[in-house]
C-alpha positions in Angstrom: -1.9 -10.5 -3.2 -1.8 -12.5 0.2 -2.7 -15.9 1.7 -4.5 -17.1 4.9 -1.5 -17.6 7.3 -0.4 -14.1 6.4 -3.9 -12.9 7.0 -4.1 -14.8 10.5 -0.5 -13.3 11.5 -2.0 -9.8 10.8 -4.6 -10.5 13.0 -2.4 -10.8 15.6 -0.5 -7.7 14.8 -3.6 -5.6 14.6 -4.6 -7.7 17.8 -2.2 -6.3 19.7 -3.7 -3.0 19.8 -7.6 -3.3 18.4 -9.8 -6.3 20.3 -12.0 -8.2 17.7 -14.9 -5.8 17.0 -18.3 -7.1 17.9 -20.3 -8.7 15.0 -24.2 -7.9 16.0 -27.6 -8.7 15.2 -30.1 -6.0 16.0 -33.8 -7.3 16.3 -35.3 -3.4 15.0 -32.9 -3.3 12.2 -33.9 -6.5 11.4 -37.4 -5.4 11.4 -36.8 -2.4 9.1 -34.7 -4.8 6.5 -37.6 -7.4 7.0 -34.6 -10.0 7.0 -31.7 -10.9 9.2 -29.0 -8.6 10.0 -25.5 -8.8 11.5 -23.9 -5.5 11.4 -20.0 -5.4 12.0 -19.3 -2.5 14.2 -16.2 -0.8 13.2 -17.2 2.3 14.8 -15.9 0.3 18.0 -12.0 0.4 17.1 -9.5 3.1 19.0 -9.9 5.5 16.2 -13.6 4.7 15.3 -13.3 3.3 11.9 -11.9 0.1 10.5 -8.4 1.9 8.7 -6.6 1.6 12.0 -6.1 -2.2 11.1 -4.6 -1.2 7.7 -2.4 1.2 9.8 -1.1 -1.1 12.3 -0.2 -3.7 9.5 1.4 -0.9 7.4 3.8 0.2 10.3 4.9 -3.1 11.6 6.0 -4.2 8.2 7.9 -0.3 7.5 9.4 -0.4 10.9 10.7 -4.1 11.0 12.5 -3.6 7.1 13.5 0.2 7.6 13.9 0.7 11.7 15.8 3.9 10.8 12.6 5.7 8.8 12.5 9.1 9.2 9.0 9.7 8.7 5.8 8.7 7.0 3.5 11.2 4.7 0.3 10.4 3.2 -2.7 12.3 2.5 -6.2 11.9 3.5 -10.5 12.8 4.1 -9.5 11.7 8.0 -9.9 7.7 8.8 -6.7 6.9 6.8 -4.9 9.6 8.3 -5.7 8.8 11.8 -5.1 5.1 11.0 -1.3 6.1 10.3 -0.9 8.8 13.0 -2.0 6.3 15.4 -0.1 3.2 14.3 3.0 5.7 13.7 2.9 7.1 17.5 3.1 3.3 18.8 6.0 3.0 16.8 7.6 6.1 17.7 7.4 7.1 13.6 6.7 10.7 12.7 3.9 11.4 10.9 2.8 14.5 8.2 -0.5 14.3 7.6 -2.7 16.5 4.3 -5.8 17.0 3.8 -7.9 19.4 1.5 -9.1 22.8 2.9 -12.4 22.5 4.7 -12.0 19.0 5.7 -13.8 17.7 8.7 -12.7 19.6 12.0 -12.9 16.7 14.6 -11.1 14.4 12.0 -8.3 17.5 11.9 -8.1 17.4 15.9 -7.9 13.7 16.0 -5.0 13.1 13.5 -3.2 16.2 15.6 -3.9 14.6 19.1 -2.7 11.0 17.6 1.0 13.2 17.1 0.2 13.9 13.3 1.7 17.0 11.6 -1.3 18.1 10.0 -1.0 19.9 6.6 -4.2 21.5 4.9 -4.0 21.8 0.8 -6.1 22.0 -2.4 -9.6 21.6 -2.7 -10.1 17.7 -2.6 -8.2 14.9 -1.6 -6.8 14.2 -4.9 -4.9 17.7 -4.6 -4.1 16.7 -0.8 -2.5 13.6 -1.9 -0.6 15.4 -5.1 0.9 17.9 -2.9 2.1 14.8 -0.6 3.5 13.5 -3.1 5.7 16.0 -4.0 6.7 16.8 -0.8 7.9 13.3 0.0 10.0 13.5 -3.0 11.8 16.3 -1.8 12.2 15.4 2.1 12.8 11.7 2.0 9.5 10.7 3.9 7.9 7.5 2.9 4.9 8.2 0.9 1.6 5.6 2.3 -0.7 5.4 -0.4 -4.0 5.1 -0.2 -4.4 1.3 -1.4 -1.5 -1.0 -0.9 -1.3 -4.5 -0.3 -0.5 -4.3 3.7 -3.3 -2.0 3.7 -5.7 -4.7 2.5 -4.2 -7.5 4.9 -4.6 -5.2 7.3 -8.6 -4.5 6.6 -9.0 -7.7 5.7 -8.9 -8.8 9.4 -12.1 -7.8 10.3 -13.7 -9.7 7.6 -11.8 -12.5 9.0 -13.6 -12.1 12.4 -17.1 -11.4 10.4 -16.8 -14.0 8.5 -15.6 -16.5 11.6 -18.6 -15.5 13.4 -21.3 -15.4 10.4 -20.0 -17.8 8.0 -23.1 -18.3 6.2 -23.9 -14.2 5.3 -26.0 -14.5 1.8 -25.4 -10.7 1.1 -22.7 -8.5 2.8 -22.9 -4.5 1.9 -19.1 -2.5 1.7 -18.9 1.1 1.2 -15.9 1.6 -0.9 -13.7 4.9 -0.6 -10.5 4.2 -1.9 -11.2 0.2 -2.2 -8.8 -1.2 0.7 -11.9 -2.1 2.5 -13.7 -4.3 0.0 -10.9 -5.4 -1.3 -10.0 -7.2 2.1 -13.7 -8.4 2.1 -13.1 -10.2 -1.3 -9.9 -11.4 0.1 -10.6 -13.2 3.1 -14.2 -14.5 1.7 -12.1 -16.4 -1.0 -9.4 -17.5 1.5 -12.4 -18.9 3.7 -14.1 -20.6 0.7 -17.4 -18.9 1.4 -19.9 -18.1 -1.2 -21.1 -14.6 0.5 -22.2 -12.0 -2.3 -20.1 -8.5 -1.6 -21.7 -5.9 -2.9 -20.2 -2.7 -3.2 -21.4 1.1 -2.3 -20.9 3.8 -3.4 -22.2 7.7 -3.3 -24.1 9.5 -6.1 -22.5 12.2 -5.8 -18.8 10.5 -6.3 -19.4 7.3 -8.4 -16.3 6.5 -10.2 -15.9 3.1 -9.0 -19.5 1.9 -9.7 -19.1 3.8 -13.4 -15.9 1.7 -13.6 -17.6 -1.0 -12.9 -20.6 -0.7 -15.3 -17.7 0.2 -17.6 -15.5 -2.4 -17.4 -12.3 -0.4 -17.0 -10.8 2.6 -15.0 -13.5 5.8 -15.3 -12.7 8.8 -13.4 -15.1 11.7 -12.5 -14.4 15.8 -12.3 -16.2 16.3 -8.7 -16.5 13.9 -5.6 -19.0 16.3 -3.7 -20.8 13.9 -1.0 -21.3 14.9 2.8 -20.4 11.1 3.0 -16.5 12.0 2.8 -15.3 8.7 3.1 -16.6 7.9 -0.1 -15.3 10.9 -1.9 -13.1 9.8 -4.5 -12.7 10.6 -8.0 -10.0 8.7 -9.1 -10.3 4.8 -8.4 -6.6 2.8 -7.6 -6.5 0.3 -10.9 -5.4 -2.5 -8.6 -8.1 -2.1 -6.4 -10.5 -1.8 -9.2 -9.3 -5.0 -10.5 -10.2 -7.1 -7.6 -13.4 -5.4 -7.2 -14.7 -6.4 -10.7 -13.4 -9.8 -10.4 -14.9 -10.3 -6.8 -17.8 -8.1 -6.1 -21.2 -8.7 -7.2 -22.3 -5.2 -8.3 -21.8 -1.5 -6.8 -24.5 0.4 -5.3 -24.9 4.2 -5.6 -26.6 5.7 -2.7 -28.1 9.5 -2.4 -26.7 11.7 0.4 -30.4 12.0 1.6 -30.5 7.9 1.7 -27.0 8.0 3.2 -28.7 10.8 6.5 -31.3 7.7 7.1 -29.7 5.3 7.1 -27.4 7.4 9.6 -30.6 8.1 11.5 -31.8 4.3 11.5 -28.6 3.2 13.4 -29.1 5.8 15.9 -32.6 4.8 16.8 -32.3 1.1 15.9 -29.0 0.2 17.6 -27.8 3.7 19.5 -24.6 3.6 17.4 -23.4 6.7 15.8 -22.1 6.4 11.8 -20.7 8.6 9.7 -21.5 9.1 5.9 -19.6 6.3 4.6 -20.4 4.3 7.7 -24.0 4.2 7.5 -23.7 3.6 3.5 -24.0 -0.4 3.6 -27.3 0.1 5.5 -28.6 2.7 2.6 -27.5 0.5 -0.1 -29.7 -2.7 1.9 -32.7 -0.3 2.5 -32.7 0.6 -1.6 -32.6 -2.9 -2.0 -34.8 -4.4 0.7 -36.9 -6.2 -1.8 -34.5 -8.0 -3.0 -33.4 -9.5 0.2 -36.4 -11.2 2.0 -35.1 -14.4 3.9 -31.4 -13.9 3.0 -28.7 -13.1 6.0 -27.3 -9.6 5.5 -24.1 -8.4 6.5 -23.7 -4.5 7.0 -20.1 -3.3 7.5 -20.0 -0.3 9.9 -16.7 1.0 8.7 -16.9 4.7 11.5 -18.4 6.6 13.8 -16.3 9.9 13.4 -18.8 12.4 11.7 -18.4 16.1 13.1 -21.6 17.5 15.4 -22.2 20.3 13.1 -22.7 17.8 9.9 -24.8 15.8 12.1 -26.6 18.5 13.4 -26.6 20.1 9.9 -27.3 16.9 7.7 -28.7 14.4 9.6 -30.5 16.0 12.3 -32.4 18.2 10.2 -35.2 15.7 9.0 -35.2 13.8 12.3 -38.8 14.4 13.1 -39.8 12.8 9.9 -37.7 9.4 10.4 -40.3 6.7 9.7 
């Protein structure tokens, strides 16, 4: 998909807008997991999520190769759309973003604030994506997919930063939505010649990649009703699945309750706010705690964009019972 020279160049492009994010050890998290832990804080980017890196690299190439591009269009549950809106605004390119009805109110507001035209359509991400594709065909806008080599190249820059800070990680837990994040981690690990075991994480309510990994072929689901909206994927991307199947050790499924507990753990142990998908890696590590003794563990905190009302109703409701 790309080589180390291209990854270094992408890191320079991303670095013009996004400083390297911290990769930190947290003593209380280490106590909780009973082993050494390093957290990659992608919740500290300008949009509060790792996706910004992919948008910046994608738009840089698109604008360079098509300087008169009339605009872009895409679909999202939030962070992909924020990434494209942020990057498009830097290049003076109009952006139209489709979201499903009932999408995160605060992510919708953020996309509009970055300059995107927001359109609500359909009951889930897949319906919004299909409508965005139809509009692209009739308007001449450039359709940006959820998974693309340039998006993977961009988000792989966080893995490059992490692996150069902590090349001795035994295992790295990475959430899976559309697959760009874990694909970038696999690519960066392999290009650097490291042996880190990469473990994907999905929701029990949206396990399409986990089911596909187990079956050895793409498996779709009829629903994706998880509160961790960044993992709400019904149809895996075939290219992403091929890379994950080859490069990941396994995929762990976590429940919404486990994710909520992980969000609370991040807050109490580090005072960092994680959204659902952002806490999924910690939820998986806690589920596999007995396997991790003596290992150096990496966790990708991929984003912190959780609506206040969702946090209060889902995460905060049982806060007094926090272990």
